[in-house]
Backbone as numpy.savetxt, mean C-alpha at the origin, in Angstrom:
# Nx Ny Nz CAx CAy CAz Cx Cy Cz
33.87 0.47 -0.01 33.46 -0.25 -0.76 33.06 -0.43 -1.77
33.07 -0.71 -3.52 31.63 -0.38 -3.83 30.99 -2.39 -3.67
29.94 -2.06 -4.08 29.02 -3.35 -3.79 28.90 -3.69 -5.74
28.93 -5.06 -5.83 28.10 -5.23 -7.02 27.23 -6.01 -6.75
26.08 -6.62 -7.95 25.22 -7.48 -7.40 25.14 -7.78 -9.20
24.23 -9.03 -8.82 24.55 -9.95 -10.54 23.22 -9.26 -10.96
23.36 -9.16 -12.16 22.34 -8.50 -13.23 20.70 -9.69 -12.90
20.47 -10.79 -12.84 19.56 -11.28 -13.44 18.55 -11.40 -11.63
19.59 -11.42 -10.57 19.29 -10.92 -9.21 18.41 -9.44 -9.35
19.29 -8.49 -10.13 18.64 -7.47 -9.89 17.83 -7.36 -10.50
17.59 -7.66 -11.80 16.62 -7.16 -13.05 15.06 -8.24 -12.31
15.41 -9.47 -11.55 14.41 -9.65 -10.95 13.96 -9.64 -10.11
14.29 -9.15 -9.07 13.59 -8.13 -8.12 13.22 -6.69 -8.09
13.18 -6.48 -9.55 12.57 -5.47 -9.78 11.60 -5.51 -10.49
11.11 -6.78 -10.80 10.14 -6.95 -11.11 9.82 -7.46 -13.10
10.82 -7.66 -13.10 11.04 -8.00 -15.05 10.35 -9.30 -15.20
10.54 -10.44 -14.28 10.22 -11.53 -14.34 11.44 -12.87 -13.81
11.12 -14.12 -13.63 11.63 -14.71 -12.92 12.95 -14.81 -13.33
13.65 -15.72 -11.75 15.66 -15.30 -12.33 15.51 -16.33 -13.92
14.73 -16.97 -13.86 15.24 -17.65 -15.79 13.91 -16.83 -16.16
13.94 -16.33 -16.13 12.64 -15.40 -17.73 13.54 -14.43 -17.51
14.46 -13.41 -16.45 15.22 -13.00 -16.94 16.95 -13.29 -17.63
16.74 -14.33 -17.52 18.12 -15.14 -17.86 17.88 -14.95 -19.44
17.02 -15.62 -19.79 16.33 -15.72 -20.99 16.62 -14.58 -22.15
15.95 -13.77 -21.36 15.86 -12.04 -21.86 17.46 -11.26 -21.56
18.37 -11.57 -20.99 19.50 -11.39 -21.22 20.19 -11.98 -21.99
20.22 -13.21 -22.83 20.81 -14.61 -23.50 20.37 -13.73 -24.67
18.77 -13.21 -25.32 18.76 -12.79 -26.17 19.18 -10.81 -26.26
20.17 -10.71 -25.82 21.04 -9.18 -25.79 19.73 -8.09 -26.15
18.65 -7.99 -25.37 17.85 -7.21 -25.15 18.12 -5.76 -23.96
18.79 -6.79 -23.33 19.30 -5.73 -22.04 21.23 -5.06 -21.85
21.34 -4.01 -22.09 22.42 -3.25 -22.16 23.07 -2.51 -21.42
24.51 -2.58 -21.26 24.87 -1.16 -20.83 25.61 -1.43 -21.41
25.27 0.80 -21.23 26.16 1.64 -21.99 26.35 1.03 -24.18
24.24 0.59 -24.13 24.43 -0.12 -25.92 25.53 -1.00 -26.05
26.31 -1.70 -25.25 26.12 -3.44 -25.34 25.83 -4.16 -25.02
25.36 -5.43 -25.09 24.49 -6.69 -25.02 25.11 -7.04 -23.88
24.80 -7.59 -22.43 25.80 -7.97 -22.06 26.26 -9.78 -22.06
27.31 -9.90 -20.90 27.44 -10.88 -21.36 27.18 -12.48 -21.32
26.21 -12.22 -20.08 25.14 -12.91 -19.82 24.78 -13.02 -18.69
24.07 -13.61 -18.18 23.20 -13.24 -16.73 23.78 -13.24 -15.39
25.07 -13.92 -15.57 25.76 -13.61 -14.03 26.66 -12.44 -14.22
26.39 -11.80 -14.86 27.28 -11.16 -15.23 26.86 -10.37 -13.96
27.89 -9.31 -13.49 27.66 -8.27 -12.21 27.81 -6.63 -12.18
26.88 -5.88 -11.80 27.42 -4.33 -11.81 27.37 -4.06 -10.96
28.19 -2.66 -10.65 27.57 -1.81 -9.15 26.12 -0.66 -9.57
26.26 0.08 -8.37 25.05 0.89 -8.55 24.89 1.88 -9.57
25.94 2.60 -10.19 26.54 3.25 -10.74 25.51 2.59 -12.25
26.04 1.95 -12.60 26.26 1.10 -13.86 25.14 0.90 -13.71
24.02 -0.03 -12.68 22.83 -0.16 -13.03 21.74 0.60 -13.40
22.34 2.16 -13.16 21.46 3.01 -13.60 21.99 3.23 -15.42
22.13 2.89 -15.92 22.73 2.65 -17.21 21.93 1.61 -18.37
21.83 0.90 -17.39 20.75 -0.60 -18.09 19.93 -0.15 -18.71
19.58 -0.95 -19.65 18.41 -0.57 -20.75 17.88 -1.50 -21.08
16.75 -1.94 -21.26 16.23 -2.83 -21.62 14.96 -2.54 -23.40
15.64 -3.25 -24.60 15.72 -3.02 -25.97 15.81 -1.33 -26.25
16.73 -0.80 -25.28 17.32 0.57 -25.80 17.06 1.67 -25.22
15.50 1.24 -24.21 15.51 2.09 -23.05 15.63 1.83 -22.04
16.08 3.28 -21.27 16.21 3.16 -19.81 15.39 2.14 -18.74
16.04 1.50 -17.73 15.39 -0.07 -17.45 14.98 1.03 -15.92
13.71 0.76 -15.52 13.17 1.10 -14.10 13.40 0.51 -13.16
14.75 0.58 -11.99 14.94 -0.69 -11.03 14.43 -0.17 -10.04
13.69 -1.84 -9.40 13.58 -1.04 -7.84 14.27 -2.06 -7.14
14.22 -1.25 -5.08 14.43 -2.63 -4.48 13.10 -2.83 -4.09
11.91 -1.82 -3.61 10.97 -2.50 -3.33 9.96 -2.22 -4.48
8.49 -2.32 -3.53 7.59 -2.53 -4.97 6.07 -1.32 -3.84
5.89 -0.77 -4.44 4.97 -0.29 -3.42 3.64 0.54 -4.16
2.10 0.02 -3.88 1.22 0.40 -4.76 0.13 0.40 -4.12
-0.56 1.15 -4.72 -1.99 1.81 -4.28 -3.47 0.82 -5.41
-4.10 0.51 -3.92 -5.60 -0.41 -4.67 -6.51 0.47 -4.83
-7.36 0.88 -5.25 -8.63 1.42 -5.00 -9.52 0.46 -5.01
-9.81 -0.07 -4.12 -10.54 -1.56 -3.56 -11.75 -1.38 -3.32
-12.43 -2.26 -4.46 -13.53 -2.05 -4.43 -14.61 -3.57 -3.39
-15.66 -3.00 -3.03 -16.31 -3.55 -2.17 -16.52 -5.22 -2.59
-17.00 -6.43 -1.96 -16.92 -7.50 -2.03 -15.23 -8.21 -2.10
-14.46 -7.81 -1.98 -13.19 -8.17 -2.25 -11.79 -8.01 -0.86
-11.86 -9.31 -0.67 -10.86 -9.53 0.37 -9.71 -9.10 0.64
-9.07 -8.58 1.63 -7.73 -8.23 1.74 -6.90 -9.27 2.31
-7.10 -10.38 1.14 -5.90 -11.21 1.50 -5.10 -11.82 -0.04
-4.38 -12.47 0.06 -3.63 -12.67 -1.41 -4.63 -13.95 -2.17
-5.20 -15.46 -1.24 -5.84 -15.94 -1.96 -6.97 -16.61 -0.54
-7.97 -16.70 -1.49 -9.04 -17.51 -0.27 -9.72 -18.35 -1.87
-10.60 -19.17 -1.08 -11.12 -20.46 -1.98 -12.67 -20.13 -2.32
-13.12 -18.97 -1.30 -14.36 -18.56 -1.78 -14.70 -17.55 -2.47
-13.93 -15.87 -2.21 -14.17 -14.98 -2.16 -13.12 -14.01 -3.16
-13.39 -13.35 -4.13 -12.12 -12.86 -4.81 -10.96 -11.76 -4.08
-10.01 -11.94 -3.98 -9.05 -11.22 -3.23 -7.88 -10.34 -4.01
-7.43 -9.57 -3.34 -6.58 -8.02 -3.89 -5.67 -8.59 -4.18
-5.47 -10.03 -3.84 -4.37 -11.45 -4.85 -4.39 -11.60 -6.31
-5.39 -11.37 -6.81 -6.14 -11.01 -7.95 -5.73 -10.49 -8.52
-5.12 -9.21 -8.30 -4.76 -7.99 -8.70 -2.74 -8.01 -8.94
-2.69 -8.97 -8.29 -0.83 -9.61 -8.24 -0.88 -9.56 -9.40
0.66 -9.68 -9.99 1.07 -11.05 -11.16 1.57 -11.55 -10.54
2.41 -12.94 -10.55 3.13 -13.78 -10.39 4.00 -12.99 -10.05
4.86 -12.36 -10.69 5.99 -11.73 -10.19 6.36 -10.95 -8.93
4.78 -10.57 -9.03 4.82 -8.91 -7.91 4.68 -9.81 -6.40
4.11 -11.26 -6.09 2.97 -11.86 -5.55 5.00 -12.99 -5.21
5.78 -13.26 -5.97 7.06 -13.42 -5.60 8.02 -12.53 -4.70
7.77 -11.34 -5.35 8.57 -10.49 -4.81 8.22 -10.18 -3.57
6.78 -10.33 -3.05 6.60 -10.28 -1.45 5.79 -9.53 -0.98
5.46 -8.89 -2.34 4.23 -7.54 -2.43 2.92 -8.09 -1.37
2.17 -7.81 -0.28 1.67 -8.01 0.65 0.60 -6.56 1.01
-0.67 -6.79 1.18 -1.15 -5.28 1.54 -0.92 -4.88 2.84
-0.86 -3.94 3.26 -0.70 -2.93 4.77 -1.96 -3.20 4.99
-1.86 -3.88 6.42 -3.58 -3.57 7.01 -4.48 -4.12 6.77
-5.27 -4.19 6.91 -6.81 -4.86 6.61 -7.27 -4.12 5.82
-8.72 -3.78 5.26 -10.20 -3.38 4.99 -11.04 -4.56 4.79
-12.27 -4.28 5.08 -13.34 -5.36 5.46 -13.16 -5.22 4.34
-14.27 -6.71 3.63 -14.70 -7.27 2.50 -15.27 -6.20 1.99
-16.37 -5.65 2.48 -17.18 -4.83 2.02 -16.74 -2.82 2.11
-15.50 -2.56 2.80 -15.04 -1.19 2.29 -14.30 -0.81 1.71
-14.48 -0.15 1.08 -13.73 0.44 -0.05 -12.28 0.98 0.14
-11.55 1.31 -1.49 -11.10 2.87 -1.18 -9.74 2.03 -0.92
-8.82 3.19 -0.27 -7.35 3.48 -0.60 -6.96 2.05 0.80
-5.38 0.86 -0.37 -5.34 0.17 -0.11 -4.13 0.59 -0.26
-2.75 -0.01 0.62 -1.50 0.29 0.00 -0.79 -1.21 0.12
0.03 -1.65 -0.55 0.42 -2.77 -1.26 2.14 -2.61 -0.86
2.92 -3.73 -0.46 4.59 -3.10 -0.53 5.22 -4.56 -0.02
5.97 -4.29 -0.81 6.96 -5.44 -0.38 7.76 -5.49 0.65
8.23 -4.04 1.64 8.70 -3.37 2.52 8.27 -4.16 3.58
8.57 -5.47 4.71 8.08 -5.10 5.61 8.09 -4.34 6.91
9.35 -3.80 6.62 9.37 -2.36 7.69 8.43 -1.26 7.80
8.05 -0.59 6.62 7.54 -0.02 6.40 5.92 0.16 6.20
5.43 -1.87 5.64 4.19 -2.14 6.11 3.98 -1.46 8.03
4.75 -2.45 8.46 4.23 -2.72 10.07 4.61 -1.08 10.55
4.98 -0.24 10.27 5.24 1.61 10.86 3.95 1.71 10.31
3.63 1.40 9.33 2.13 2.24 9.41 1.22 1.57 9.62
1.72 0.49 10.19 -0.29 -0.53 11.13 0.11 0.01 12.33
0.94 0.47 12.67 1.71 0.03 14.29 0.98 1.57 15.07
-0.02 1.46 16.39 0.18 2.32 16.81 0.76 3.27 17.54
2.37 2.77 17.76 3.11 3.52 18.35 3.09 4.53 17.36
3.30 4.72 15.98 3.55 6.02 15.07 2.42 6.37 14.86
1.23 6.27 15.41 0.19 7.19 14.91 -0.08 7.55 13.45
-0.14 6.91 12.65 -0.37 6.97 11.44 -2.09 7.25 11.21
-2.01 8.15 10.79 -3.92 8.68 10.13 -4.52 7.83 8.89
-5.46 7.55 9.33 -6.52 6.53 8.29 -7.94 7.37 8.03
-8.26 7.97 7.74 -8.83 9.04 7.07 -10.33 7.78 6.69
-11.60 7.75 6.85 -12.69 7.84 6.37 -13.88 7.86 6.12
-14.25 7.83 4.82 -15.91 8.51 4.73 -16.85 7.62 5.32
-17.89 7.68 5.90 -18.95 6.86 6.57 -19.98 7.18 6.26
-20.70 6.59 5.61 -22.41 7.10 5.68 -23.21 5.76 6.55
-24.04 6.87 7.26 -24.30 5.91 8.46 -26.18 5.72 8.56
-26.74 4.83 9.09 -28.50 4.85 9.38 -28.15 5.83 10.44
-29.91 6.05 10.96 -29.99 6.37 12.33 -30.48 8.40 12.01
-30.54 9.07 13.18 -30.48 10.28 13.60 -28.72 10.68 13.23
-28.55 12.34 12.54 -28.40 13.16 12.26 -27.36 12.74 13.24
-25.43 12.92 13.30 -24.88 12.77 14.11 -25.25 14.19 14.95
-24.72 14.26 16.64 -24.96 15.26 17.19 -23.50 16.08 17.76
-23.12 17.02 18.45 -22.13 18.00 18.85 -21.65 16.84 19.94
-22.41 16.15 20.75 -22.31 14.79 21.94 -21.60 13.96 21.21
-21.68 13.86 20.19 -21.42 12.60 19.82 -20.00 12.65 19.63
-19.59 14.09 18.36 -18.29 14.07 18.20 -17.51 14.54 19.61
-18.12 15.30 20.27 -16.90 15.19 21.13 -17.09 13.92 22.02
-17.86 12.77 21.93 -17.29 11.57 22.58 -16.34 10.93 21.96
-16.32 11.24 20.36 -15.03 10.45 19.89 -13.86 11.07 19.64
-13.91 12.67 19.95 -12.69 13.38 20.52 -12.14 13.10 21.63
-12.78 12.34 22.83 -12.32 12.66 23.89 -11.52 11.11 24.00
-11.99 9.80 23.06 -11.40 8.59 23.53 -12.86 7.98 23.78
-13.34 7.09 23.15 -14.72 5.88 23.68 -14.09 4.83 24.06
-14.60 4.14 24.51 -14.42 2.65 25.16 -14.91 1.48 24.83
-14.74 0.46 23.70 -15.37 -0.27 23.33 -14.68 -1.63 24.44
-15.60 -3.34 23.75 -15.45 -3.93 24.53 -13.43 -4.60 24.62
-12.81 -4.20 23.52 -11.49 -4.56 23.51 -10.51 -3.64 24.19
-11.28 -2.65 24.68 -10.75 -1.39 25.71 -10.72 0.31 25.14
-9.94 0.87 25.51 -10.21 2.12 24.87 -9.53 2.25 23.84
-10.40 3.35 22.76 -9.77 3.48 22.09 -9.09 5.56 21.64
-8.43 5.53 21.12 -7.69 6.83 21.11 -8.35 7.80 20.62
-8.62 9.09 21.05 -9.08 10.17 20.35 -9.22 9.84 18.74
-10.42 10.36 18.24 -10.63 10.35 16.75 -11.10 11.88 16.45
-11.08 12.03 15.55 -11.50 13.48 14.73 -12.80 12.92 14.15
-13.91 13.64 14.17 -15.24 13.70 13.25 -15.35 14.46 12.98
-15.78 14.52 11.57 -16.65 15.90 10.58 -18.02 15.35 10.54
-18.62 16.05 10.17 -20.31 15.89 10.40 -19.89 16.19 9.10
-20.37 15.70 7.84 -20.96 16.14 6.38 -22.29 16.53 6.23
-23.12 15.85 6.11 -24.54 15.77 5.73 -25.18 15.26 6.97
-26.58 15.36 7.24 -27.42 13.98 7.61 -26.97 12.76 8.29
-26.57 12.08 6.90 -26.09 10.95 7.22 -24.87 10.69 6.76
-23.45 11.51 6.78 -22.22 11.13 6.29 -21.70 11.86 6.54
-20.37 11.84 7.07 -19.25 11.83 7.57 -17.81 11.62 7.51
-17.28 12.44 7.98 -15.38 12.03 7.82 -15.14 11.57 8.71
-14.15 10.33 9.66 -13.55 10.06 10.81 -12.12 9.71 10.64
-11.07 10.22 11.65 -9.79 10.19 11.04 -9.71 8.93 12.53
-8.82 8.31 12.30 -8.41 7.34 13.15 -7.15 6.88 12.79
-6.30 6.43 14.72 -4.91 6.62 14.71 -4.87 4.76 15.23
-5.59 3.82 14.79 -5.50 2.57 15.19 -5.63 1.96 14.28
-5.06 0.50 14.48 -6.42 -0.49 13.33 -6.74 -1.45 13.64
-7.56 -1.40 14.69 -7.91 -2.48 15.55 -9.41 -3.27 13.85
-9.68 -4.70 14.38 -10.61 -5.27 13.89 -11.80 -4.09 13.49
-12.20 -3.73 12.23 -13.45 -3.29 12.05 -14.08 -2.05 13.22
-12.83 -1.63 13.47 -13.02 -0.11 14.60 -14.02 0.74 14.23
-13.80 1.18 12.93 -15.06 2.57 12.61 -16.47 1.36 12.64
-16.69 0.99 12.15 -17.79 0.27 12.53 -18.71 -0.19 13.51
-17.42 -0.48 15.08 -18.33 -0.79 16.11 -18.27 0.75 17.01
-17.52 1.51 16.37 -17.47 3.17 17.02 -19.18 3.26 16.70
-19.24 3.58 15.48 -20.74 3.69 15.15 -21.56 2.95 15.63
-21.50 1.63 15.52 -22.34 0.70 16.58 -22.88 1.34 17.78
-21.46 1.36 18.19 -21.69 1.75 20.22 -22.24 3.37 20.16
-23.06 4.25 18.87 -23.49 4.92 19.08 -24.77 4.86 18.15
-24.51 3.68 17.86 -26.14 3.60 17.66 -26.74 4.16 16.17
-25.41 4.48 15.01 -25.38 4.75 13.86 -24.94 3.24 12.53
-25.63 2.26 12.41 -25.00 1.47 12.26 -23.79 2.23 10.57
-23.08 1.67 10.33 -22.16 2.18 8.80 -22.60 1.29 7.82
-23.74 2.26 6.94 -24.06 1.88 5.51 -23.21 1.38 4.37
-22.05 2.72 4.46 -21.00 1.89 3.58 -19.99 3.07 4.27
-19.03 1.91 3.80 -16.97 2.45 4.00 -16.33 2.55 3.13
-15.53 4.07 3.22 -14.95 4.45 1.89 -13.38 4.67 3.18
-11.90 4.47 2.43 -10.70 4.76 3.42 -10.09 5.67 2.01
-10.51 7.02 2.45 -9.62 8.01 1.71 -7.96 8.08 1.77
-7.39 8.05 3.35 -6.05 8.14 3.29 -5.58 7.08 4.36
-4.20 6.93 4.33 -3.21 6.99 4.78 -2.26 7.07 5.06
-1.86 7.91 6.18 -1.30 9.38 6.96 -1.01 10.24 5.34
0.37 10.09 4.45 0.25 11.72 3.58 -0.06 10.55 2.70
-0.34 9.60 1.80 -1.20 9.14 0.78 -2.58 9.09 1.46
-3.24 10.11 -0.17 -4.35 9.77 -0.25 -4.92 9.51 -2.28
-6.16 8.98 -1.83 -6.82 8.88 -2.94 -6.94 9.72 -4.00
-7.33 9.50 -4.73 -7.11 10.73 -5.32 -8.40 10.68 -6.96
-9.05 11.65 -7.26 -9.89 11.41 -8.16 -9.41 10.58 -9.50
-8.20 10.70 -9.79 -7.77 9.92 -11.27 -7.98 7.76 -10.76
-7.75 7.95 -9.38 -7.62 6.69 -8.81 -8.92 5.22 -9.01
-9.26 4.95 -10.41 -10.94 5.12 -10.12 -10.67 3.70 -9.33
-11.69 2.65 -9.29 -12.74 1.71 -8.38 -11.78 0.37 -9.23
-11.21 -0.45 -8.24 -10.76 -1.35 -9.08 -9.43 -1.15 -9.71
-8.65 0.24 -9.51 -7.35 0.05 -9.97 -5.91 -0.13 -9.73
-5.46 -0.67 -9.72 -4.18 -0.98 -9.03 -3.18 0.01 -9.89
-1.91 1.12 -9.18 -0.85 1.17 -9.77 0.12 1.53 -8.75
1.10 1.95 -9.23 2.23 1.76 -8.64 2.87 3.40 -7.76
3.09 3.48 -6.99 3.28 4.67 -6.11 4.64 5.50 -7.00
4.35 6.79 -6.95 5.49 7.70 -7.18 6.54 7.85 -6.35
7.47 8.21 -7.22 8.72 8.29 -6.48 8.55 9.41 -5.32
7.56 10.39 -5.46 7.14 11.81 -4.68 6.37 10.60 -3.19
5.70 10.35 -3.62 4.79 9.38 -2.61 5.37 8.37 -1.71
6.29 7.54 -2.45 7.22 6.57 -1.56 7.93 7.09 -0.46
8.39 8.31 -1.38 9.50 8.98 -0.09 8.34 9.23 1.24
7.53 10.31 0.58 6.76 10.87 1.48 5.88 9.45 2.90
5.90 8.58 2.67 5.84 7.18 3.11 6.61 6.96 4.35
7.86 6.46 4.11 9.17 6.61 4.25 9.40 7.40 6.04
9.32 8.94 4.84 9.24 10.16 6.06 8.17 10.41 6.67
7.23 9.63 6.63 5.92 10.02 7.85 6.54 8.49 9.51
6.93 7.58 8.95 7.06 6.80 9.66 8.97 6.92 10.31
9.34 7.90 9.86 11.05 7.87 10.07 11.98 6.16 10.00
11.45 6.43 8.81 12.48 5.34 8.08 13.10 5.89 7.12
14.54 4.97 6.96 15.49 5.32 5.76 14.85 4.92 4.38
14.37 5.50 3.59 14.45 5.02 2.26 15.24 4.31 1.82
15.24 2.88 1.67 15.71 1.59 1.24 17.20 2.25 -0.66
17.98 1.99 -0.69 19.19 2.38 -1.95 18.91 1.07 -2.18
18.97 1.10 -4.01 19.17 -0.02 -4.50 19.42 -0.66 -4.52
20.40 -1.06 -4.08 21.76 -2.90 -3.63 21.15 -2.57 -2.22
20.22 -1.95 -1.40 20.28 -2.43 -0.14 20.09 -3.48 0.40
């Protein structure tokens, strides 16, 4: 059975504005199908027709969900709003907030690096759930003596913290005071607590990777960008979810 969707709902969901703003855009004649202005905001299209919609003569990028990457700076809360501190919500437009875009998990206020944001709650849940074992990779600069082989082996065997055992972690020593660590849990301040447990307090912490998504040299600190179609597909595949279609 062919499924139809109202044009104003489709464009609003894709981030072009509120339903009211989109309706004004349509009435202005800026939105066309096969070169012809639409008759009104209540007009409906099927998925095949939706792919032929244009705005001011340019093909529209229509989205079922919004997926973004922020290279989070230090001093920013992983929250959508706060009375005292800047938050990642400050990077989101009112339209993205209205569409339900939210952070995937949390980074501490002073932890920097890769933070995913999405409007797909099921995807976010699986990316953070221990059941799916999605790897999170961090670069750590620590105080104290250089890490030893024995401590690397303790991480690999799985350590015990006050709130229970920690799954085995991979630890790679880079320099006398820096290391890479890969964890598969999202517990509060987990990496910092692990390093506290071995007497090496964390000085700086940067997340480099979540599953298949890696921070690149082109992702400048404080920059927010949309994920590419290939990056989005890789995330869905990593948690064995079907990527939703435009009209799902």
